N, CA, C and O atoms as a MOPAC input file, in Angstrom:
PM7 MOZYME 1SCF
protein

 N    129.88800 1   121.22500 1   275.17600 1
 C    131.01800 1   122.37400 1   274.20800 1
 C    131.60800 1   123.19800 1   275.00000 1
 O    131.00300 1   123.79300 1   275.89200 1
 N    132.95300 1   123.33800 1   274.75000 1
 C    133.58000 1   124.00100 1   275.65600 1
 C    133.38900 1   125.59800 1   275.61000 1
 O    132.76400 1   126.16600 1   274.71300 1
 N    133.98500 1   126.22600 1   276.65300 1
 C    133.81900 1   127.61100 1   276.66900 1
 C    134.59700 1   128.05400 1   275.54900 1
 O    133.85100 1   128.70200 1   274.81500 1
 N    135.62800 1   128.00200 1   275.14100 1
 C    136.41600 1   128.35000 1   274.13400 1
 C    135.42300 1   128.31500 1   272.84200 1
 O    135.12400 1   129.29200 1   272.15600 1
 N    134.99400 1   127.02300 1   272.67000 1
 C    134.14600 1   126.83200 1   271.49200 1
 C    132.95500 1   127.67800 1   271.57000 1
 O    132.58500 1   128.17100 1   270.50400 1
 N    132.39200 1   127.90000 1   272.45500 1
 C    131.24200 1   129.22400 1   272.51800 1
 C    131.78100 1   130.24700 1   272.20500 1
 O    131.31900 1   130.83400 1   271.22700 1
 N    133.00600 1   130.85900 1   272.95400 1
 C    133.60800 1   132.14700 1   272.63100 1
 C    133.83300 1   132.13900 1   271.22700 1
 O    133.29000 1   133.02800 1   270.57100 1
 N    134.50900 1   131.32700 1   270.67200 1
 C    134.63000 1   131.56300 1   269.12200 1
 C    133.37500 1   131.65600 1   268.31700 1
 O    133.42100 1   132.35000 1   267.30100 1
 N    132.14500 1   130.99000 1   268.66200 1
 C    131.17500 1   131.04900 1   268.30600 1
 C    130.48200 1   132.42600 1   268.27000 1
 O    129.93800 1   132.92000 1   267.28200 1
 N    130.59800 1   133.03300 1   269.64100 1
 C    130.15900 1   134.21500 1   270.09100 1
 C    130.89100 1   135.36300 1   269.27300 1
 O    130.29100 1   136.31300 1   268.76900 1
 N    132.14700 1   135.17500 1   269.20900 1
 C    132.81000 1   136.18700 1   268.58900 1
 C    132.52800 1   136.33200 1   266.84700 1
 O    132.38100 1   137.39600 1   266.24700 1
 N    132.50200 1   134.94800 1   266.24900 1
 C    131.93100 1   135.31000 1   265.08900 1
 C    130.81500 1   135.79800 1   264.64000 1
 O    130.64400 1   136.50200 1   263.64500 1
 N    129.79800 1   135.27500 1   265.65500 1
 C    128.50500 1   136.13500 1   265.47600 1
 C    128.69800 1   137.83600 1   265.57700 1
 O    128.08800 1   138.64700 1   264.88100 1
 N    129.52700 1   138.09600 1   266.44100 1
 C    129.59000 1   139.39700 1   266.83600 1
 C    130.35000 1   140.11500 1   265.57800 1
 O    130.08400 1   141.29800 1   265.36200 1
 N    131.22600 1   139.48100 1   264.79900 1
 C    131.88500 1   139.93000 1   263.78200 1
 C    130.95800 1   140.16400 1   262.74700 1
 O    130.98500 1   141.13600 1   261.99300 1
 N    129.93000 1   139.01600 1   262.72600 1
 C    129.33700 1   139.10500 1   261.21000 1
 C    128.08500 1   140.06000 1   261.39700 1
 O    127.84200 1   140.77700 1   260.42600 1
 N    127.20600 1   140.18500 1   262.56300 1
 C    126.13000 1   140.84900 1   262.89800 1
 C    126.36600 1   142.30300 1   263.46500 1
 O    125.49000 1   143.16800 1   263.43400 1
 N    127.57200 1   142.48200 1   263.96000 1
 C    127.83800 1   143.68600 1   264.99200 1
 C    127.34100 1   143.83600 1   266.35400 1
 O    127.66100 1   144.77700 1   267.08100 1
 N    126.63000 1   142.98200 1   266.65500 1
 C    126.16400 1   142.89800 1   267.98100 1
 C    126.07100 1   141.65400 1   268.26100 1
 O    126.08800 1   140.77700 1   267.39700 1
 N    125.92700 1   141.37200 1   269.90000 1
 C    125.78200 1   139.98800 1   270.43400 1
 C    125.20200 1   140.41200 1   272.09800 1
 O    125.56900 1   141.23700 1   272.93400 1
 N    124.20900 1   139.46000 1   272.04500 1
 C    123.36700 1   139.60100 1   273.21600 1
 C    123.51800 1   138.27100 1   274.10300 1
 O    123.25200 1   137.14800 1   273.67400 1
 N    123.95700 1   138.53600 1   275.32700 1
 C    124.20000 1   137.26300 1   276.18900 1
 C    123.18400 1   137.68500 1   277.44400 1
 O    123.32600 1   138.59600 1   278.26000 1
 N    122.05400 1   136.65700 1   277.30700 1
 C    121.30800 1   136.74500 1   278.27700 1
 C    120.80200 1   135.45800 1   278.88400 1
 O    120.63200 1   134.35200 1   278.37100 1
 N    120.58900 1   135.93600 1   280.22300 1
 C    120.20400 1   134.80100 1   281.39800 1
 C    119.64500 1   135.47500 1   282.62100 1
 O    120.25300 1   136.30200 1   283.30100 1
 N    118.48300 1   135.05600 1   282.81900 1
 C    117.83400 1   135.92200 1   283.98000 1
 C    118.75200 1   135.27700 1   285.46400 1
 O    118.61500 1   135.93300 1   286.49600 1
 N    119.36500 1   134.41600 1   285.49400 1
 C    119.99100 1   134.43100 1   286.87100 1
 C    121.43000 1   135.00300 1   287.01300 1
 O    122.09600 1   134.90000 1   288.04300 1
 N    121.92200 1   135.73600 1   285.65100 1
 C    123.23600 1   136.20600 1   285.49600 1
 C    122.86300 1   137.87600 1   285.19300 1
 O    122.82200 1   138.66500 1   286.13700 1
 N    122.62400 1   138.27500 1   283.92300 1
 C    122.26500 1   139.65300 1   283.55900 1
 C    122.19900 1   139.21300 1   282.22100 1
 O    122.34000 1   138.10800 1   281.69900 1
 N    121.93200 1   140.43000 1   281.75800 1
 C    121.95800 1   140.64100 1   280.05100 1
 C    123.13600 1   141.56500 1   279.86100 1
 O    123.25400 1   142.63100 1   280.46600 1
 N    124.06000 1   141.06000 1   278.92500 1
 C    125.22400 1   141.72700 1   278.34500 1
 C    124.95200 1   141.81600 1   276.80300 1
 O    124.72700 1   140.89900 1   276.01200 1
 N    125.03000 1   143.13700 1   276.59400 1
 C    124.88400 1   143.52500 1   275.27900 1
 C    126.13200 1   144.20800 1   274.52300 1
 O    126.42500 1   145.36800 1   274.81300 1
 N    126.90800 1   143.46100 1   273.50600 1
 C    127.96800 1   144.06800 1   273.11500 1
 C    127.53700 1   144.45300 1   271.61100 1
 O    126.71100 1   143.82900 1   270.94400 1
 N    128.25700 1   145.60900 1   271.19700 1
 C    127.91000 1   146.34100 1   269.96200 1
 C    129.18700 1   146.90500 1   269.33400 1
 O    130.00900 1   147.59800 1   269.93300 1
 N    129.25100 1   146.53100 1   268.07600 1
 C    130.54900 1   147.46400 1   267.54500 1
 C    130.22000 1   148.53400 1   267.23100 1
 O    129.10200 1   148.76100 1   266.76900 1
 N    131.07500 1   149.38900 1   267.40400 1
 C    131.13300 1   150.90400 1   267.60600 1
 C    132.47600 1   151.55200 1   267.14100 1
 O    133.50200 1   151.68200 1   267.80800 1
 N    132.23500 1   151.94300 1   265.80800 1
 C    133.39000 1   152.58800 1   265.09500 1
 C    134.46300 1   151.57700 1   265.28200 1
 O    134.27700 1   150.42300 1   264.89600 1
 N    135.68100 1   151.97000 1   265.90300 1
 C    136.95500 1   151.00000 1   265.97300 1
 C    136.90600 1   149.98400 1   267.37200 1
 O    137.66400 1   149.02100 1   267.48700 1
 N    135.91900 1   150.35200 1   268.37900 1
 C    135.73200 1   149.76600 1   269.68000 1
 C    134.51900 1   148.72300 1   269.57100 1
 O    133.91700 1   148.37900 1   268.55400 1
 N    134.32100 1   148.30600 1   270.93000 1
 C    132.50400 1   147.82500 1   270.99500 1
 C    132.29100 1   148.36300 1   272.39400 1
 O    133.13800 1   148.61400 1   273.25100 1
 N    130.88000 1   148.49300 1   272.44000 1
 C    130.20100 1   149.03500 1   273.72600 1
 C    129.60400 1   148.05000 1   274.15800 1
 O    128.85800 1   147.29000 1   273.54100 1
 N    129.95500 1   148.02300 1   275.38600 1
 C    129.22200 1   146.66400 1   276.42400 1
 C    128.41800 1   147.48500 1   277.36100 1
 O    128.82600 1   148.48900 1   277.94300 1
 N    127.12400 1   146.91100 1   277.45900 1
 C    126.28100 1   147.37600 1   278.32000 1
 C    125.86300 1   145.90800 1   279.08600 1
 O    125.79100 1   144.79300 1   278.56900 1
 N    125.63800 1   146.26200 1   280.35400 1
 C    125.41100 1   145.12700 1   281.34100 1
 C    123.87600 1   145.62700 1   282.16500 1
 O    123.84800 1   146.71500 1   282.74200 1
 N    122.93400 1   144.93000 1   282.14700 1
 C    121.94400 1   145.25600 1   282.99700 1
 C    121.52200 1   143.81500 1   283.93600 1
 O    121.65300 1   142.69200 1   283.44900 1
 N    121.09700 1   144.00300 1   285.08400 1
 C    120.74300 1   143.33300 1   286.06700 1
 C    119.32300 1   143.10500 1   286.19600 1
 O    118.60600 1   144.06200 1   286.48900 1
 N    118.76800 1   141.82600 1   285.99200 1
 C    117.42500 1   141.71400 1   286.13600 1
 C    116.74000 1   142.28500 1   287.59200 1
 O    115.69400 1   142.93100 1   287.64900 1
 N    117.54400 1   141.90700 1   288.69800 1
 C    116.67500 1   142.08900 1   290.06600 1
 C    117.27300 1   143.60800 1   290.62100 1
 O    116.87700 1   144.17400 1   291.64000 1
 N    118.18900 1   144.04800 1   289.80700 1
 C    118.63000 1   145.67100 1   290.48500 1
 C    118.58500 1   146.64300 1   289.06700 1
 O    118.59700 1   146.39200 1   287.86200 1
 N    118.53500 1   147.71600 1   289.77700 1
 C    118.79000 1   148.74500 1   288.93100 1
 C    120.13200 1   149.31600 1   288.72200 1
 O    120.31400 1   150.53200 1   288.78600 1
 N    121.08600 1   148.47200 1   288.47100 1
 C    122.44800 1   148.52500 1   288.52700 1
 C    122.98200 1   148.35200 1   287.15800 1
 O    123.67500 1   147.36300 1   286.91700 1
 N    122.71200 1   149.25300 1   286.21100 1
 C    123.01900 1   149.13000 1   284.64300 1
 C    124.71500 1   149.69500 1   284.60200 1
 O    125.32900 1   150.42900 1   285.37600 1
 N    125.07700 1   149.08400 1   283.50500 1
 C    126.37800 1   149.77000 1   283.29300 1
 C    126.65600 1   149.74600 1   281.98200 1
 O    126.21300 1   148.81700 1   281.30600 1
 N    127.54700 1   150.90600 1   281.31200 1
 C    127.89300 1   150.61300 1   279.99000 1
 C    129.28800 1   151.43100 1   279.92000 1
 O    129.60100 1   152.51100 1   280.42100 1
 N    129.90100 1   150.65900 1   279.23800 1
 C    131.37100 1   151.30900 1   278.75800 1
 C    132.05300 1   150.75500 1   277.39000 1
 O    131.65800 1   149.72500 1   276.84400 1
 N    132.97900 1   151.44800 1   276.96300 1
 C    133.47700 1   151.21700 1   275.52100 1
 C    134.69600 1   150.60500 1   275.77700 1
 O    135.26800 1   150.91700 1   276.82200 1
 N    135.32600 1   149.60700 1   274.85900 1
 C    136.77500 1   149.09100 1   275.17100 1
 C    136.95100 1   149.19700 1   273.70200 1
 O    136.06200 1   149.34900 1   272.86400 1
 N    138.38800 1   149.08000 1   273.49100 1
 C    138.99500 1   149.24900 1   272.14400 1
 C    139.67700 1   147.90100 1   271.81900 1
 O    139.87500 1   147.55900 1   270.65300 1
 N    140.01300 1   147.18500 1   272.82500 1
 C    140.76700 1   145.75100 1   272.45300 1
 C    139.89700 1   144.79700 1   272.33000 1
 O    138.91100 1   144.92300 1   273.05600 1
 N    139.93800 1   143.62900 1   271.46800 1
 C    139.27700 1   142.71200 1   271.01200 1
 C    139.37300 1   141.64300 1   272.34000 1
 O    138.44000 1   140.91800 1   272.68500 1
 N    140.48200 1   141.69500 1   272.89600 1
 C    140.75500 1   140.60900 1   274.20100 1
 C    139.83700 1   141.08200 1   275.08900 1
 O    139.31900 1   140.17400 1   275.74000 1
 N    139.39200 1   142.34000 1   275.38800 1
 C    138.59900 1   142.69800 1   276.53300 1
 C    137.22600 1   142.43400 1   275.98300 1
 O    136.31000 1   142.38400 1   276.80500 1
 N    136.98500 1   142.27900 1   274.87300 1
 C    135.50500 1   141.69100 1   274.54900 1
 C    135.76100 1   140.15700 1   274.94000 1
 O    135.10000 1   139.66900 1   275.85700 1
 N    136.54400 1   139.52900 1   274.37600 1
 C    136.56900 1   138.04300 1   274.58300 1
 C    136.45400 1   137.76900 1   276.20800 1
 O    135.67100 1   137.04300 1   276.82000 1
 N    137.29400 1   138.43500 1   276.57900 1
 C    137.37400 1   138.17000 1   278.28200 1
 C    136.19000 1   138.35900 1   278.97400 1
 O    135.90800 1   137.62700 1   279.92300 1
 N    135.30900 1   139.44900 1   278.52900 1
 C    133.91700 1   139.65800 1   278.91200 1
 C    133.03500 1   138.65500 1   278.61100 1
 O    132.21000 1   138.27400 1   279.44000 1
 N    133.12800 1   138.15000 1   277.42300 1
 C    132.23700 1   137.04100 1   277.08900 1
 C    132.63000 1   135.77700 1   277.91800 1
 O    131.93700 1   135.28300 1   278.80800 1
 N    133.68400 1   135.39000 1   277.54800 1
 C    134.51000 1   134.16000 1   278.45800 1
 C    133.97200 1   134.32400 1   279.99700 1
 O    133.52400 1   133.29600 1   280.50500 1
 N    133.97300 1   135.37100 1   280.68900 1
 C    133.41800 1   135.65400 1   281.91900 1
 C    131.99900 1   135.02000 1   282.13200 1
 O    131.65700 1   134.06200 1   282.82500 1
 N    131.20400 1   135.95100 1   281.22600 1
 C    129.77800 1   135.46600 1   281.18600 1
 C    129.58000 1   134.03100 1   281.19100 1
 O    128.90900 1   133.39900 1   282.00600 1
 N    130.23000 1   133.57800 1   280.20000 1
 C    129.97600 1   131.90500 1   279.71700 1
 C    130.37700 1   131.14700 1   281.07600 1
 O    129.59200 1   130.32200 1   281.54400 1
 N    131.61000 1   131.43000 1   281.71500 1
 C    132.03100 1   130.67600 1   282.90700 1
 C    130.91500 1   130.68200 1   283.97200 1
 O    130.57500 1   129.71200 1   284.64900 1
 N    130.32300 1   132.10600 1   284.02100 1
 C    129.43900 1   132.04600 1   285.03900 1
 C    127.96000 1   130.96800 1   284.73800 1
 O    127.42700 1   130.24500 1   285.58000 1
 N    127.56800 1   131.13600 1   283.36400 1
 C    126.44900 1   130.62300 1   282.83500 1
 C    126.68700 1   128.93900 1   283.11700 1
 O    125.77600 1   128.14200 1   283.34200 1
 N    128.22100 1   128.59900 1   283.04200 1
 C    128.50600 1   127.13600 1   283.08300 1
 C    128.58700 1   126.57400 1   284.46700 1
 O    128.49800 1   125.35900 1   284.64300 1
 N    128.76500 1   127.47700 1   285.52900 1
 C    129.05900 1   127.35400 1   286.98200 1
 C    127.21400 1   127.02200 1   287.49900 1
 O    126.74000 1   126.18100 1   288.26300 1
 N    126.62300 1   128.02800 1   286.73600 1
 C    125.01600 1   127.94400 1   287.31500 1
 C    124.35400 1   126.47700 1   286.52800 1
 O    123.48700 1   125.82800 1   287.11300 1
 N    124.80100 1   126.11600 1   285.34400 1
 C    124.31200 1   124.85500 1   285.02100 1
 C    124.84800 1   123.80400 1   285.68100 1
 O    124.21700 1   122.75000 1   285.76800 1
 N    126.13600 1   123.96500 1   286.25400 1
 C    126.40500 1   122.76800 1   287.02900 1
 C    125.54100 1   122.11000 1   288.36700 1
 O    125.53800 1   120.92900 1   288.71400 1
 N    124.85900 1   123.18500 1   288.96000 1
 C    124.26800 1   123.27500 1   290.06600 1
 C    122.99400 1   122.21600 1   289.80000 1
 O    122.15900 1   122.02200 1   290.68300 1

């Protein structure tokens, strides 16, 4: 399945449920939640205490974040 297909599915789930969790022990856990007119993105790394949370107001920013995560996962899967 292509990254764009996975992205479309993830965005559909986010639209339907209001929250999306992307989790991989080798990458991180990224949680995206709809908040008002924007989205809150929270990222936590499994091996570090370096967590980050920010809010974006553009759908393209959410898509870029998910696409980036999916690309990382695809690269790990190819090893």
